[in-house]
N, C-alpha and C positions, 0 to 999 in steps of 0.2 A: 662439703664446704662451694657453691659457688664461685667460679673464677672472675668474675666478670666484678671486678672491684674499681671502683673509681668515686670521684666527690669524697674522698678521705681527707682529715685532717690528721696531724700526729703532734701529740702532745704529753706534757707530764701531767699524770692523775694525780694531784696535791692534794685531793680531800674531798668531801661532800658537808652541805651544812642547809640551812634553813633562814628563811627571813621574809618579811611581807609580801612578798612576790612568791613563794612558794620554794618548795626545792632544786637545789641546785648542784652540780659539780666545779668544784676547784679546777682549772685547767692553767699550766705554764706554758709558754712557747720558749724552750730552754734555750734557743738561740739570743730570743731578744729580752729574755728575762720579763716578760709580759704576762701578767695573770689577770685571770678573765674569769666569770660566770658564764655557767651553758645550764641556763636554765631548759628543761626538756619535756615540758608540757604539752604532750601528743606528738613528738618528736618520733618517727621511724628510723632505727640507726643501728647498728651493729660497733659493738665496743669489743675489740680484740689487745689483749695484752701482750705485752713483749718483755726480754729477757731485761733490757735496760733500764736501772733504776737510779733512781737521786733521791737527794735528799728535798723533802718537801717545803724545808724552810721555818720560818721562826713564827709565833704567838706572840704578839704583843696583851699582856694580861692586864696593863692599864687601859687601852684603849680597843682590845678586842681584834686588832687590825692583824691579818695575816702577809707575807713578803716570803717570796722567792728565795732561797738560799742563794747568798752573794757569790759562795764560792764555786756555786754549780757540783756540790761534791757528789763524786759516783757513790753509789753501793752497791754492797755484793750480794750478789743475787740470790744470795739463801740467807743473809743477814735480814731477822727480824725488824729490830727498830727502822723508825722510814726519816729518823734526823742523822743530820751529821753530828759529831760531839762538839762544835764550834754552835750549830744554832740551838739544840740542848740547853746548853749552857746560856743562851742569849734568851732563851725560853723561860729557864729557871722554877719551872712549875713541876709540883711534886703531887701530884692526885692523893695519895695518901701521907698527908702534909702531918696529919697527926702523931704517925709512927716514926716520924725522922726527927734526927736532932738538928734543931738550926734548919732555915731555911734562906732562900735568895732573898734579897731586898723587894725583888717584884711581887715574890710569894709572899711576903710581909704585907706588903700595900695591898693587893686582892686581897688576901684573908681577911683583913680589916676594913672592908665593904661590905655593907648591907648582904645577909643570906636567907636562902628559905628552906625550908626541910617541906617538902612534897611527900604524899605517898601515890604513886603513878600502877596503873590497871593493864596488866598484858593479859590475863583471864582471870576467871573467877577463883582459882588456888594458886596464881602470879600476881601479887602485889608487892611493888617494893618499896622501900622507903631510900633517899635520898637528899642531899644538900646540893643547892648552886648559885651562883651570884642572880641576886636579885635582878639584874640588869637584863642578865638573859637566861634566867631559868626556861622562859616557853620553847628558846632554843635546844637547849640542852636536855628537853624533855621529847622534842621533836629528833633529834640524832639517836637517842636510845631508844624510839620506837613504840613509845608508852601509846596505849590506846585512848587513855584517859586519865587525868590526874586531879589532885586536889592538894592547893596549901595550905597546909597544917598552923605555919608559923615563921615570922620573920623576925631576925636576928643581925643585931648589930655589925658581927664578924661571922666569919665561919668557925671559930674555933665553938663559940655558945649554939651555933647551927649543927655541930659536930656533934656536940652529948645529946642531944635530941634523938638525931639521928641512930647513935649506938644505943641509945635507951629502946626507940624502939626495934630496930632487928634484932635486939633479943629475946624476940617476940616469934612463935613458931612459926606464926601466919606472915609475917613480913620479911622480904629477902631484902640482901644488903646487895647482890647482883643475880643477874639473869646474862648467860651468856648466848651466842651469838645463833648456836643450832636450836634451842630451846625457845629461842624466837621464830625460828622459822616453822618449826613445828607447830607453834600455838597459830600462827598466820595461818598455815592449810589445814590446820583439823581444829579451830576453835569456832565457836560463831562469836562474832561481835556487835553487839546487842547495848548501845548507849545506856538508857535505860535501866539495863541490870548492871552496868559498869557502876552507873552512879551509884545503884543501891547499895553495891558492894563497898566503894570506895567509902560511903555515908557511915555503913557499920563498921567498919574497921578503924576510921578514924573516932568514931564514938567509942570503939573496945579499946582501943591502943593509946587513944591521947584523949585527955580527961579534958581537957579546954576547948571551947568551940572554935573550929578552925577559920583562919584568916578569911580563907577564898571559896566559892565554891566550885563542885565540880565541871573540869571542861571536858569537851569532846574534843579533842584533838584531831579526829579525821579529814576536817576541812580542809586546815593545814596541809596534809599529807597531798593532796588532789586539786592544788590549785582555787582552790574553792569549790569543786564538784563534788559532785555525789556519783558513786559509781551504780551499776544496773541492779536492781533489787535482787536477782538472780545470780548475781556476781562468784564466782568460785575459784580461790586461790589452789594449784596444784604445785606439788614438788616437780623437778626437773628429773629426770631419771639419771641421765648424765650431769651428772653435779661439775667437771669439769666445762661445761659448753661456755661458749660466748656468751655475751649480752647479747641480745639481737629481738629488735619487735619494735613495736611503740611502747614508748613510754609513757605509763597515765600518770604515774606519781611517785612517791618515795615515802616508805613507813620506817625510818629510821634507815640505818645502811640499806635496806633489800627494796632497791628500785622494784616495781611493779611492771612487768611485761605484759602485751597483748600481741598475740602473735597471728590470729586465725581470722581477723575482720572481727570478729565477734567479743567484745570489751567484757562480756561478761566470763571471759574464760581465762584466766589470768595466770602469771607466773610471776612472786617472789626471788630475784635473784639477790645476794650480796656484794656491794661492791668496796667492801673492808678490803679483801686481796689484791684491790685495783691501785690501792694508795701506795705510793713511793717509784710505781711503776711508768715507765712511757708508753701510752695504749694509742693503736690506731681506730679512729673512729668514722666510720664510713657513714655518712647521711643519705637516708632514702632508701636503704637496703636492708633488709632481713637475708642474711646469710648464712644462718645455723636454724633449724628447725627443731622442738623442740620436742622429746618423747615422755609422756605422763599417762599414768592410767587413771581413768574417769573415775567419777566418786558414784557410790550409791545412793548418798545422802546430800542437799543442799545444807549447805553452813549459812548462808548470808540471806 
């Protein structure tokens, strides 16, 4: 790694998400408690994680707003949880609410708002069903890194939506979960073609859901790359050093995977997960590529 480091900021990496402007990082200034969004469209930077960890704060289930932890709670370096107990209590959210006995008032209000049931495409053999709040279902799909999706039905509450989801995932061709490692493998080893994805999702909807879907198939790619398209010959490669820092020009983000270009050739791309950075204090060096990635060239073009 080069030794000439300057022009950096130190922030708590509180999360990542998407909005109408594109993907962004959620960063906190620990001293001032100021929270900001960093849109990284074509920004060149290096992001290094540190051992310092803090609670990432609260999430309001009524307004979908996030706030920094009021207590600036320090987290143990080996602890998996990204929230302190106080913020977890304030959040009051249990994603597996259907298996829980009772719930917080926040959870109950959230569950009693309109929810959608969707099926999402990751590859021809990886179709996932899920539910999400109608108000933020697109954000939910983008945070998961789905390549395309279709809304099957809208329900007045999460409980009704969960019943359909539970029926869908009983089928061998529909997944309930997809882990990060599988998503990375699919990014670097599968062809994504929207026409193929559309065909697969429409066939799955017809096979596993007898009613006419409420929506049409959505191509999610433009949301990941700030409305731009990648070169036709673009390829994604696994990085041989899995512990390498994030370094390069950020082209966009597919879910948790930041898509990096390093060589000046935007057709050679590297997906790097930012999930492990959440709750860590990071140093971001702007305009600098401090780590070069090693990778094995492919024999076949995938894009």
